[in-house]
C-alpha positions in Angstrom: 108.0 -87.9 115.8 104.7 -85.3 115.4 102.1 -86.7 112.7 100.8 -84.3 111.2 96.8 -84.9 109.6 96.5 -85.4 106.3 95.3 -82.2 104.3 91.2 -81.9 103.5 90.2 -83.1 100.5 88.9 -80.9 97.6 84.9 -81.8 99.1 86.0 -81.4 102.2 87.5 -77.6 101.1 84.0 -77.2 99.2 82.0 -77.9 102.2 84.0 -75.5 104.5 84.1 -72.3 101.7 80.3 -73.0 101.2 79.7 -73.1 105.1 81.6 -69.6 105.7 80.0 -68.2 102.3 76.6 -69.0 104.1 77.3 -67.8 106.9 78.7 -64.6 105.5 75.5 -63.9 103.8 73.4 -64.9 106.5 75.1 -62.3 108.5 75.0 -59.8 106.2 71.4 -60.0 105.5 70.8 -59.7 109.1 73.0 -56.4 109.6 71.3 -55.4 106.8 67.8 -56.2 107.2 67.2 -57.2 103.5 64.5 -54.8 101.8 60.7 -55.7 102.5 61.6 -56.3 105.5 59.6 -53.3 107.9 61.5 -52.3 111.1 59.2 -50.3 113.2 60.4 -47.0 114.1 62.1 -46.9 117.9 58.9 -44.9 119.3 56.7 -48.1 117.9 58.9 -50.8 119.6 57.2 -51.6 122.7 56.4 -54.8 124.4 52.9 -55.6 124.2 50.9 -56.4 127.4 50.4 -59.6 128.8 46.5 -60.5 128.6 44.9 -60.6 132.0 44.7 -64.1 132.4 48.3 -65.1 131.4 50.8 -65.8 134.3 53.3 -63.8 132.4 53.9 -59.9 133.0 55.4 -57.3 131.6 57.4 -54.7 133.0 58.4 -51.7 131.5 61.3 -49.5 133.1 61.9 -46.1 132.3 65.4 -44.7 131.0 66.5 -41.6 133.9 69.2 -39.6 134.2 70.6 -38.0 136.9 70.0 -34.5 137.3 73.5 -32.4 137.1 73.8 -30.5 140.1 74.1 -26.6 140.3 77.9 -25.7 140.3 81.1 -23.8 138.9 81.4 -24.0 135.1 78.6 -26.6 134.8 77.6 -25.2 131.7 81.3 -26.2 130.8 81.1 -29.9 131.1 77.3 -30.2 130.1 78.3 -28.7 126.5 81.9 -30.7 125.9 81.3 -33.9 128.1 77.9 -35.0 127.8 78.0 -35.3 124.4 80.2 -38.3 124.6 79.5 -39.1 128.0 75.8 -39.6 130.0 75.8 -37.8 133.2 75.4 -41.3 134.6 78.8 -42.5 134.0 79.9 -39.4 136.2 77.3 -40.0 138.8 79.0 -43.8 139.0 82.2 -42.8 139.4 83.8 -42.7 143.1 84.7 -38.9 144.5 88.1 -38.2 143.2 90.6 -35.6 144.2 91.8 -32.7 142.5 94.6 -34.4 140.8 93.1 -37.4 139.5 89.9 -35.2 138.2 92.6 -33.2 136.2 94.4 -36.2 134.9 91.0 -37.7 133.5 90.1 -34.7 131.9 93.5 -34.5 130.0 93.3 -37.8 128.9 90.2 -37.1 127.4 91.8 -34.7 125.2 94.9 -36.1 124.3 94.0 -39.7 124.3 90.3 -39.6 122.7 90.3 -35.9 121.5 87.6 -34.3 123.4 87.3 -30.6 121.9 88.3 -29.1 125.4 90.9 -26.4 125.5 93.8 -25.9 127.8 91.9 -22.9 129.5 88.4 -25.1 129.7 90.3 -28.3 131.1 90.1 -26.4 135.3 86.6 -25.1 134.8 85.6 -28.6 134.1 87.5 -30.0 136.7 86.2 -27.4 139.1 82.5 -28.6 138.4 83.6 -32.1 138.9 85.3 -31.6 141.7 82.1 -29.9 143.2 79.9 -33.0 141.9 82.0 -35.9 142.4 85.4 -34.5 144.3 86.7 -35.6 147.6 
């Protein structure tokens, strides 16, 4: 026979609900950062250099995007694809055949609502074949 534990007492329920409420309030306060808490602008968020005699060193890496090589219909690719994807995403893809790139571009239009017309799909595929096609 299966024995279930006794239900929590009213005092235990109170502790559970107070814990949940406190966690929720803390999460909301952290998410919305309560008024009066000054946030630095993104340009001001820098790592302070370590003092010269400190054994700790800071390394600040730059964020570089790959240059898109010239090719047919490059402008169509840039204007329709890079506002959702970084060029790095495409640069990290393996070289695909034309059929696969056509499938990927069509999926972006049908499944994710990319604003690409049927006439523009082959142009984007042409550029992708120039850049990452096999």
